[in-house]
SEKOLTI-364610 format. One line per field, with one value per residue (C-alpha): y, x, z; residue in one letter. Coordinates in steps of 0.001 Angstrom, whole numbers, plus 524288, in hexadecimal, padded with zeros to 5 digits. Layout:
N
v (Y,...)
u (X,...)
w (Z,...)
aa (a,...)
//
This chain:
486
v (80687,80ED0,81B96,81C8E,82996,8300B,82E79,821F6,82174,81444,812C4,80931,806B8,7FF44,80BEE,810A8,80363,802A5,81090,80DA0,801A5,809A6,8143F,80A0B,803D0,81112,81467,8082A,80D68,81A67,81384,80AAA,810BF,80895,8109E,81DA2,81B53,810CC,81023,81665,81847,82525,8311F,828FB,82461,8326F,834B5,8288D,82CCE,83A50,835AF,82B4D,835CB,83EDC,8346D,82EC8,83CA0,83F97,8329E,83825,841D6,836B2,82F21,83AF1,83D69,8317C,8373A,842B6,83F7F,84D9B,84A17,8404C,84A4D,85446,84A57,84677,854B6,85721,84C2B,853A9,85D15,8529F,852E7,84D68,8413E,83C6F,83F0C,831CD,82A67,83306,8306D,821ED,81F6A,82A00,8305A,822BF,81F88,82BF8,828B8,81AC8,81FBC,829CF,81F5B,816AD,82191,8238B,8153E,81627,81257,81D4E,82758,82C48,837BC,83871,8454F,848FA,8496D,83E88,83216,82F57,82F3F,82714,81CFE,81CB5,821A7,81EBC,826CB,82238,8253C,81D3A,815D6,810C7,80316,7FD69,80458,80BEB,80CD1,81478,80D8B,80947,809FF,813B5,8156F,81C1E,81FEE,81983,81C5F,82481,8277E,82C7B,823AB,82748,8304E,835FD,8293E,82A4D,829B3,81DA8,81D82,811E7,81135,80948,803FC,803DA,7F5FE,7F036,7EB1D,7EDD4,7FB95,8028E,806F3,812B2,817AC,825A2,82810,83524,8300B,82F3C,83E0E,8418B,84DB5,84A41,8505C,8484F,83BD2,83EB7,840D8,8338A,82D15,83362,82E59,820CB,8206E,826DB,81E9A,81AEA,816BC,81168,80CCD,8172E,81601,81244,8078B,7FD13,80141,7FDBA,7F15D,7EB55,7F166,7FEB0,7FF62,809C8,812B4,8110A,813F4,81FE8,82561,8224D,828FC,83476,83680,83516,83E95,848D7,8472E,84880,8543F,85B5D,858BE,85E38,86ACA,8641D,869D8,85E66,85E36,853DA,84F7D,84D13,845A7,83CD4,83A2E,836C9,82DC9,826DE,824A9,81FA6,8163D,8110E,80E55,807D9,7FF03,7FBB4,8004C,801CA,7FA9D,806B3,80FF3,804DC,80290,80FDE,80BDF,805F6,8020F,7F7C6,7EA60,7E237,7E4A9,7DAE2,7DB53,7D06A,7CA63,7CF2E,7DD13,7E310,7DD8D,7DE65,7EA60,7EAAC,7E977,7EC8E,7E8A1,7F4C3,7F498,7FCE3,7F89C,7EAD4,7E6A7,7F218,7F1E5,7FBF9,800A0,7FD18,7F2FB,7EF06,7E792,7DA11,7DEF3,7E8C2,7DE33,7D520,7E027,7E35F,7D4D4,7D2FF,7DF43,7DAB8,7CD12,7D2C4,7D98E,7CC88,7C4FC,7BD14,7BB5B,7BDD1,7B659,7AA9B,7A143,7A859,7AE97,7B2B9,7BCDA,7C09F,7CD3C,7D8E9,7E75E,7EBF7,7FA53,7F9F4,7F0E5,7E6C9,7D831,7D34A,7C5FD,7C58E,7BA4D,7B92F,7AF73,7A38E,7A396,7A93E,7A7DE,7B5EE,7B989,7C4EB,7C85D,7C955,7D017,7CF91,7D9D9,7DACB,7E8C7,7EE11,7FBD6,805B6,80865,7FFA4,7FAAE,7FE7B,7FA94,80809,805FD,7F8ED,7FF4D,80A82,800E3,7F8F3,7EC5A,7ECEE,7F1BA,7FA2E,7EF81,7E515,7EE3D,7F0C5,7E247,7DE69,7E978,7E5D8,7D755,7DA19,7E356,7D8F0,7CFF8,7C692,7BF97,7C210,7BBE9,7C3EF,7BA41,7BCD2,7BA28,7BF40,7CDF0,7CFB7,7D940,7CFDD,7D5F5,7E3A4,7E007,7DAD0,7E7A8,7EF3E,7E81E,7EEEF,7FC01,7F46C,7EDD6,7FB09,80021,7FBB5,7ED4B,7E5B1,7DFF2,7D52D,7D3D0,7C724,7C930,7C0B9,7CCFA,7DAFD,7DF9E,7E71C,7F587,7F3AF,7FF09,8084E,80352,803EE,81260,8144A,80D97,7FF98,7F4FE,7EB25,7DF9F,7DB53,7CCC1,7C62A,7B8D9,7B007,7A47D,79E5F,796FE,7A38F,7A9FB,79FD5,7A278,7B120,7B006,7A781,7B16C,7BD79,7B706,7B8D0,7C74C,7CA8A,7CDCD,7D36A,7D3B6,7CB6D,7CE90,7C348,7C73A,7B9CC,7AC03,7A182,79515,78FCA,78BA5,799B9,79DBE,79399,796E6,7A566,7A46D,79A10,7A1D6,7AE26,7A74E,7A1A1,7AE8E,7B68C,7BF74,7C712,7C1CF,7C947)
u (7D532,7E17E,7E522,7F3FF,7FA5F,8012E,7F4B8,7EE52,7DF91,7D9B1,7CB5C,7C472,7B97C,7B6AA,7B153,7BDE5,7C037,7B23C,7B2F5,7BFCE,7B9DB,7AE12,7B6B4,7BF21,7B319,7AE12,7BB68,7BABA,7ADFE,7B483,7BF3B,7B5D4,7B586,7A9B0,7A115,7A404,79DE0,79789,7A3B4,7B10B,7B04C,7B3AB,7B1F4,7AC06,7B9AD,7BE06,7B1E6,7B4A9,7C2DB,7BEB7,7B420,7BD12,7C750,7BD3B,7B77D,7C471,7C994,7BFC2,7C260,7CC8B,7C23E,7B8AB,7C2E1,7C5D1,7B77D,7AF4C,7A3CA,7A317,79DC9,79F8F,7AA57,7A118,79610,79F03,7A350,79546,79134,79BE9,7970A,78ACD,79352,795B4,79022,78271,786AF,78EA5,783FF,77D3E,78A1D,78E03,7815B,7815B,78F82,7979A,78D02,788BE,796CB,797AE,78ACF,78F6C,79C10,79489,78AFF,79679,79C54,78F28,78F5B,79D5D,79F11,79DED,79B64,78F60,79338,7A0E6,7A7DC,7B5AB,7B9CE,7B2BC,7B86A,7C07E,7B424,7AC36,7B6EF,7BB61,7C931,7D482,7E0E3,7EE85,7FCC9,80294,80BF0,80140,7FCD5,7EF3F,7E25D,7DF3F,7D0C4,7C9C7,7BF14,7B3EF,7A94C,7A4B7,7AEF1,7B19B,7BF6B,7C3B3,7D24C,7DC7F,7EAD1,7F6D8,80222,80FEA,8189B,80CE0,80B55,7FC9B,7EFA2,7E7EE,7D929,7D199,7C33A,7B802,7B095,7A1DA,79C57,7AA00,7B14D,7BF07,7C4CA,7CAAB,7D8E2,7DBD6,7E98C,7EAC3,7F874,7FEA5,8033E,7F4FB,7F498,80160,800D5,7FFB0,80CD0,81412,80D73,81098,81ED1,81EEF,818E0,822E4,82DD4,827A5,826F0,8340D,83C32,8496F,8533C,85D86,85E14,861EE,86F92,86AE8,86195,86A9F,866C5,85881,858DB,84B94,84B35,84EF4,84508,83CD0,8485C,84DA7,84059,83EA4,84BF5,84972,83C2E,8413C,84BBD,841F7,83859,842E4,84719,83920,8368A,8420A,83C62,82F1A,829A6,82495,8285A,8293E,832D2,83D63,83763,82A73,83134,837A2,82A51,824AA,83022,82E37,81FBC,82299,82D37,824CC,81920,8212B,827CC,81D51,81095,80552,80CCE,81520,80A37,8039D,81055,80ECC,8024F,80666,7F850,7F8DF,7FDA3,7FA80,7F7A8,7F0FD,7F047,7E72B,7E799,7E3F2,7E6D5,7DF05,7D26B,7D4FD,7DA21,7E59C,7E178,7E8FD,7E89F,7E7FC,7EB6D,7DF65,7D56B,7DA0B,7D798,7D517,7D346,7D96B,7D538,7E274,7E232,7EFDA,7F381,7F943,80493,80871,8088F,81075,81A0B,81C10,81D2F,827F9,82EE6,82EB3,83311,83EED,842E7,844D9,849EE,83D64,8333A,824A1,81F18,8168A,82143,822FD,815A2,816F9,81FB8,82240,829F4,82CCD,82CB9,833E0,833D5,824EE,823D5,81C5E,81D02,81619,8114E,80DCE,80740,80432,7FF14,8007A,8011F,7F35E,7E7F6,7E6E0,7F140,7F4E9,7FC34,7F814,80023,7FFD8,807C7,80B91,80EF8,8165E,816BD,82034,824A6,826FF,81C70,81D18,81551,80EC1,809B0,803CB,7FD98,7F84E,7F1CD,7EBE0,7F34B,7FB3F,7F79A,800CC,8013D,8053A,80F5E,81571,815A3,81C53,82638,82A58,82B34,8340C,83CCC,83F47,844E7,83974,83608,82913,821C5,81852,80E68,8028C,7FB94,7FFE0,7FE30,7FCF8,80893,81254,81E11,81914,817F5,825E6,82A74,8245F,82DA8,839A9,836D5,833AA,84106,84750,8535A,85CB7,85BE8,86062,85510,8564E,84ABB,848F1,84005,83C5B,836DF,83A39,82E41,833CF,8372B,8451A,84AF0,8416E,8454D,853C9,8526C,84DE1,8599B,854E1,85F4B,85990,85E70,855F9,8582E,852AC,84C09,8498A,842C2,84145,84E26,854FC,84F3D,8562A,86331,861CD,85E46,86A35,872BF,86D8D,86DC4,87C6B,87AAE,87701,86AB9,85F3B,8508C,84B36,83F63,83B3B,83012,82C88,82E31,82840,82DF2,82D53,83B94,83F76,837E2,83EA3,84C19,84A05,845DE,84FFC,85B34,856A3,855F0,8639A,869CA,861F8,85D63,850B7,847D9,83B77)
w (7C5E0,7C858,7C1B5,7C2B0,7C571,7D114,7D8DE,7D450,7D42F,7D736,7D3E6,7DCD4,7D340,7C6D2,7C117,7BA7E,7B41A,7AF59,7AA46,7A35C,79CC0,7987A,792A9,78BDB,785A6,78127,77B9D,7733E,76DA8,76AC2,762CF,75B66,74DAF,74992,752CC,74C29,73EC3,73677,72DE6,72BDF,71D51,716E2,71F55,72A6D,72E25,73041,73889,740D7,742B3,74706,75053,75632,758A7,75ECA,767D9,76C36,76DD7,778AE,77F82,7890C,78D9D,79001,7978F,79FEF,7A31F,79F55,7A6CC,79D52,78FA5,78AEA,780FF,77A91,77A38,773B4,76991,766EE,76534,75B3B,75285,74E6E,746C5,73C86,72EDD,72C8C,72546,7310C,73B12,73A2F,73B7D,746FA,74E53,74B6D,74EF5,7556E,75DC4,76201,765CB,76DF3,774AE,77780,77DB9,78595,78A47,78DFE,79636,79CC2,7A0F5,7A60E,7B477,7BE67,7B3E1,7BB16,7C3A3,7BDCA,7BC63,7B873,7C6CC,7CE19,7C821,7D43A,7DC7C,7D2EA,7D0F8,7DF5A,7DD4E,7E69A,7E564,7E94B,7E600,7DAE4,7E3E8,7ED02,7E954,7EA50,7ECA3,7F913,7FC62,806FF,80ECE,805E9,8104B,81AB3,82552,83243,83614,842C6,8432C,83C46,83E8E,8377B,83392,83822,8301F,828F1,8215F,820A3,827B6,82BD4,82D66,832D1,82F1E,83454,82895,82984,82860,827CC,833D3,82EA3,83068,824B9,82527,81C78,819D7,814FD,80FB4,80C0D,7FEC5,7FA7F,7FB89,7F4D8,7EC36,7DDD3,7DA2D,7E481,7E027,7D1EF,7D5C9,7DC94,7D0B6,7C7C6,7D08F,7D090,7C1B9,7BF3C,7B608,7BBCD,7B16A,7BABF,7C8DD,7D2D9,7D870,7E60A,7E153,7E6B9,7F477,7F251,7FA7D,7FDFB,80B90,80635,7FB4C,80206,804EA,7F739,7F10F,7F9A7,7F5D5,7E78E,7E6EC,7EEC8,7E452,7D92D,7DF50,7E10B,7D2D9,7CDEB,7D692,7D06B,7C2DB,7C68A,7CC36,7D887,7E59B,7EF11,7FA64,7FB95,80870,801A4,7F6A0,800C6,806DB,7F98A,7F696,8039F,800E5,7F343,7F7DB,802F0,7FA28,7EF8B,7F98F,8038C,7FD4F,806F2,811A5,8142D,818B9,82043,827A4,82E2D,83539,8423D,844F1,83A2B,83E63,83247,823E4,81AE5,80C1C,8076E,7F9EB,7F033,7F4EB,7E9B7,7EF8C,7FE29,80558,80E90,81CB7,82916,83761,83FF0,84E65,8517F,8477B,8442B,83615,82CDB,81E3A,8155F,80805,80233,7F752,7F318,7E6BB,7E47B,7DBCD,7E657,7F0D6,7E833,7E5D9,7F426,7F74E,7ED45,7F21F,8003D,7FC4B,7F563,801FE,808EA,7FD2E,7FBC0,7F116,7F080,7E4F5,7E1BD,7E602,7F318,7F4DA,80319,8094B,81774,817FB,820B2,81D90,829C1,825DC,825D3,83187,8298D,8279A,81B58,81745,808CC,801E5,7F375,7E98C,7E987,7F87B,7F826,7EEB4,7E9A0,7DFB1,7E82D,7F4AA,802E9,80D5F,81C40,82359,831AC,83524,840BE,84601,84083,84E7B,85A2E,86349,871A4,87DA5,87E7A,87082,87476,88065,8781F,86EC7,879AE,876CE,88369,890F2,89923,8A37A,8999A,893C8,8A124,8A450,89789,89891,8A653,8A322,8976F,89F12,8A960,89EDA,89DAA,89105,88A65,87F1F,876E2,871AD,8691C,85C5E,84F2A,84E74,85D36,85DB2,863F1,85D2D,8602E,86E8E,86E7C,86893,873EE,87D34,8779A,87E75,88AEE,88A7E,88851,88122,88BCF,8883A,87C63,8749E,86A6C,8610F,85979,84DA7,84217,83B96,83F04,84652,851EB,85056,85513,84D72,853FF,8617B,85E03,85AD7,868E0,86ECD,87080,86F6B,865E7,85E08,8528C,85014,8440A,8458D,839CB,840BA,84E5A,84CF2,8492C,8554F,85DCE,85723,85864,866C5,8697A,86273,8696A,876D1,87657,87478,8825B,889F4,8829F,8817E,87660,86E30,8655D,85C62,856CD,85C42,853A7,85992,8676A,8669A,86482,870B0,87927,873D9,875EB,88412,8875F,881CF,888A4,895BA,89452,890D3,89AB8,88FD7,89021,8857B,88304)
aa (m,v,l,k,r,g,y,q,r,v,y,d,s,s,g,p,s,n,l,a,r,t,l,a,a,l,k,q,l,a,y,d,r,t,l,y,a,s,s,e,e,g,r,c,k,e,c,v,d,r,r,l,k,e,l,t,g,i,w,p,r,l,l,e,n,p,h,d,p,a,p,l,d,e,l,k,k,n,q,w,k,l,k,r,k,c,e,d,c,t,v,k,h,f,i,k,l,i,k,d,i,k,a,g,l,a,r,a,p,l,r,k,g,s,t,a,t,n,y,d,d,l,f,i,s,r,s,k,p,f,f,v,e,g,v,w,h,p,p,n,r,p,t,r,i,i,d,n,y,a,l,p,e,g,r,g,q,v,c,i,y,e,q,i,n,r,p,v,p,f,y,e,l,d,l,p,e,f,n,l,p,a,e,q,l,e,l,l,e,e,a,f,k,l,e,v,k,e,a,p,g,h,a,r,f,a,y,p,k,r,i,v,g,f,a,q,d,w,y,n,s,l,l,h,i,l,r,e,r,s,t,l,r,i,s,s,t,r,l,q,e,l,a,k,k,m,a,s,w,l,t,y,r,v,l,e,p,l,s,y,d,d,h,i,t,d,i,y,i,p,a,p,p,e,l,q,p,i,y,v,v,h,d,r,w,e,t,c,e,t,g,i,y,w,t,t,p,a,l,l,g,i,g,e,t,l,a,s,r,i,g,a,a,f,d,e,v,r,p,q,l,d,v,e,i,p,e,l,g,m,r,l,f,l,s,r,y,p,a,m,w,p,q,s,v,s,v,s,i,r,k,r,r,r,h,a,w,t,q,p,l,f,i,d,r,g,t,l,t,p,l,a,s,s,l,v,s,n,i,i,r,t,g,a,s,a,f,v,i,g,e,k,g,s,a,k,t,s,q,i,e,t,l,i,p,e,i,g,p,n,h,r,i,i,c,y,q,d,t,e,e,l,h,l,e,e,f,s,k,h,g,y,k,l,e,n,v,r,i,a,n,p,e,h,l,q,k,q,i,d,a,f,l,r,g,g,e,a,y,w,l,i,t,e,i,r,a,i,e,a,v,k,a,t,l,g,a,a,a,r,q,v,a,n,p,s)
//
């Protein structure tokens, strides 16, 4: 059950639904005129009208505090002021109706121990901003914290818990938007719901790859307009931060905050996401489960959005999608019905670091020894060729990326990639001379190699080779041209 407002309250319990059904059934009794008197002839009809108005009039008070039967007791007490000739009818019908409603409230779920202020505790309330999709749960069993760290740029806090009697650690993401002041969240909601009668003049610049920037500019403008209409005192810098958060959530959903965690290597969203939480692969703690349950409509929406970016479709005719989100450093594979049995969506995500890998980082994490690092560095600097071979997920591409600093900024480096996985822009900012060559397939690799061989001496970094012919052609061409493949 979800109560929709600036801060949405999600109740992880059947209690609210059961209570709502109980109140609805009792309300039907309150509107049943046959229960007020034996007939509606003569003056009895006026009496039924009056009593119906009195009982339905106190109903809002009962809905507000269903644990408190005081309004019914007050109504019952007032009935004894009637004339003698109506007393028997009152006891037989109206007083009995009041008692039946009161007894029904007494049987309502979770009524025992209820007060006007503890419903959130009784019904297990979860609070979240209106723009956050799904349900976010804390651990549901005893835990012991085993790791915690802050995400870059103040994006949030991560806590890893050991779960008692469960072998899988729990990954908890604490985000600042869950603690936004109410007035700021209400301002965001007002901007989200603001009716726009015509497209803004710069809407034509909202190309697929610029959706986030466009949305951020748009919400920044709306928030400034709404601030001027109100008495709120919020700085322009803060409004820009709010606009950025809003645009990021509307575009990437939960993937955006997860992209800040460089310890995550893979993210899995099983189908159906309403029944199974998202789980992540952590470089320290391996597979961890989260308390985040996404929704099928949200996954379908993000799949269709990403498909539109590459001019593809994601529907029942083409139920699978392989797509990159380079700005998040993620590669997604989505599959939906009928490619799978559940009428839902599953997602597998490979995630790369936000910043480049280096040999010292490998050494620090214990995946490379100083001796091995020195050996590889010296071999590469002498112009030797090297293959990085390993199973899926064994950090082959990351290891190749660590060779760029070992080659150094004094040499020309040509990178052949079928997907953009290397942080070449980051290296370019530090003076490295890099060429980023796009490869569509193994045959295309051969053509690109032949073309760039005429461009002079260079180191080559090839991130993926999926055909033995491409391997032979690469090494043969390099040997003939006395280049330095790596």
